[in-house]
N, C-alpha and C positions, 0 to 999 in steps of 0.2 A: 674422694678426689684428693689430689696432693695439696699440701699446705703451701708449697712454693709455687705461686701462680707466675709462670715464667714466659718471657719472650726470649727468643734465640736470635742473636746476631748472626745473620745468614749470608755467607759470601758466595754461595752456590757450589763451593768446592768440597773436597773430601773431608777436611777437618771439621767443617760445619756439619756435614752429613754424619760423621762419626760421633760428634758431640750430640746431635739429635738422637742418635741410636742409644747413647748412654742415658740421656734424659728420659727416653721412652721406657726404659727399664727401671726407672727410679720411682717408687710408689709415692715418694714425698713431693714429686713434681707434677704439676698440671700445666701442660704446654698450651699457651694462649695464642701463639703466632710466631711468624718469622719476620725479621726486620732487615731490610737490605738497602744500602745506598746505591743509587743508580745515577750514572752520568747523564745529566739532563740533555746534553747536546746530542750524544750518540745513542741514547736509550739502551745502554748496556751496563751491566754490573760493574761497579768501580774496580779497577785493576784486573779483574778476571775477564772483562770484555765479553761477557755472556749476554746474549740477546734477552730482552725482557720477556719475550714469549716463552723462552726456555725456563726462565726463572719462575714464571707463573705455572708452568707444567710441573716443576718440582713441588711447589706449594700444593698443587692439586694431588700429586702422588703421595704426599705425606698428610693430606687432609687437614691443613692448617691455614688460617688466614695469613695473607701476605701484606706487610706494611712496607711500602716503597717510599724512601726518602730521596727526593731528587736533589742533586747537587750540581753546580755548574762545573765546567771544564775550561781552564784549570780552576781549582778550588783552594782558597786559603784556609788556614786553620780556623780563623775567625768565622768565616762563612760556614765551614763544616760544623763548628761547635754550635753556631746559631741554629743551623738546620736540625741538629740533634736536640737542642733545647726546645725548639718548636714542636718536634715530634713528641717528646716526653710530656710537654704541656698538653698536647692533644689527647693523650691517653690517660691523663689524670682523672681519677674517679672510676676507672675501669677495673680496678682490683688487682692490677699487676703489682707483684711484690719483688720479683727477681728478674735479672737479665743475665743470660748465659752467653759465654764466648768460647770459641774453639782454640784459644791461644795455648801454645805448648811450653815455651820456656823464655820468651823475650820479656825480661823484667820491666823494661821501660814502657812497652805497650800495655802490659798488665796494669802498671801503675797509672797510666794515662786513662784507662777505662775505669779504674777504681775512683780516681779523682773526679771524672766526669759524672759518675753515678751518684757521688755524694750530694750533688745539687738536686737530685731527683727523689731521694729517699729509697731508691731501689737497691737491693743487695746484689752484688755480682756473684756469678757462679762460673767456675773454670773446671769443668769435668775432666779435661785432658791434661791439666797442668802438671808439668815435670815427668810425664810418662816418656820413657826412652823412645825416640822417634823411629829407630830401626825396628824395634819390636812392634811399635804402633802400626807402622806401614804393613808389616807381615800380618798383624791381626785384622787389619782392614780387608786385605785381600783374602784371607782365610774365611772371613765372614761373607764374602761375596760382593763387597763394594766394588762398583765399576765406575771408573773415572777417566776422563780425557783431559790431557794437558792443553790449556787454552792460552797460556801466557808464559813466556820465558824471558828472564833477564839475561841477555847475551853477554853481559859483563861477568856473569857468574856461571853460566851454563850454555853449551852450544845451542844455537837456534834449531838444530836438527831434532832436538827433543820436543819442540813445540808441535802439538797435534797428535803426539803419541798416546797410546793407552798406558795408564798407570798400572803396571803389572810387574811380575817377577823379572822379566827381561829389562824393563825400564830401570828397576832398582839396581840390577846387576851392572847396567851400563853407566850408571851415575859415576862421575869422577870422584876421587877422594876429596873430602872437604865439602861436598854438597850434601846438605841435609836430606835424608830420605823422604821427609815430608815437606821439603821446601820452606821450612820455617823462617829462613833468612831472606825470603823473597826471591829465591832462585827460580821458582815456577809457581803457577797457579792452575787451578783445575775446575772441571765441571763434573759433578757426580750425577750419574743418570740411572743407576740401578743399585740395589743392595737391600739389606734387611730392614732399613728404615723407611723404604718406599713401598707403597701398596702395589705398584706396577713399574715396569721399566719404561724409561722415556726413550723413544726412538729418535736418534740424532743422525744427522748427515754432515760429513766434513766439508767445509768450504775452503776458501783461499787462506794462505798464510801471508801476513803482511808485517812490515816493520813500521812502528809509529811511536814517536816520543821516546825513542831509545829502548823500546821493548819489542819483542816479536809476539804476534798474536795469531792464533789459529781460530778461524771463524767456525762456529757450529750452528746448524740450522735444524729446525724441527722436521722430523720425518712425518709423512702423511698419516701413519697409523696412530700418532699421538695427537694429531690436530683435533 
């Protein structure tokens, strides 16, 4: 078994899924579970707005325990940090040594995570760090990762992209200046199939709504996955 007993910060999107895929191939890593913050009010993954039932299907499809951290909406930094601190206190003694993240190139977010982990004694892992995002997006698609766009920031990208499949056509249609992996918050996604999953998750598209300045596409669980 791997020496790095690792929890993965799981957003439900493609970068998390691809990070998981990298970790699955690392003999030094033993994956112990997924960690996700969930909007307590709406019972959806924070920012991605993915239903908790879909999140649970992902954990089932990768055969890993799911740790849900409920946070209020809206959530201040103080409340968020306390919720994370409470979670790390709750897993103390379970042998976790590392926490992995799917960050690509935002230095301030990386430093924030490093600083937060210092209090826990866990070591951070960033398997995708500084990988060119245009090539990364191509690698994801070539490996068979399937992803649906669940959230768009209309200040950075047209709302028409919300609900679309993340594929070659999507990448081709992205305006200049928009990161191919949405690393600047242009869009968020839900991964439902790929080499990191033991089976595909059947999803059904729901309504598209605007809320709190963002556009969200609802996804629901298909009967075959229930």
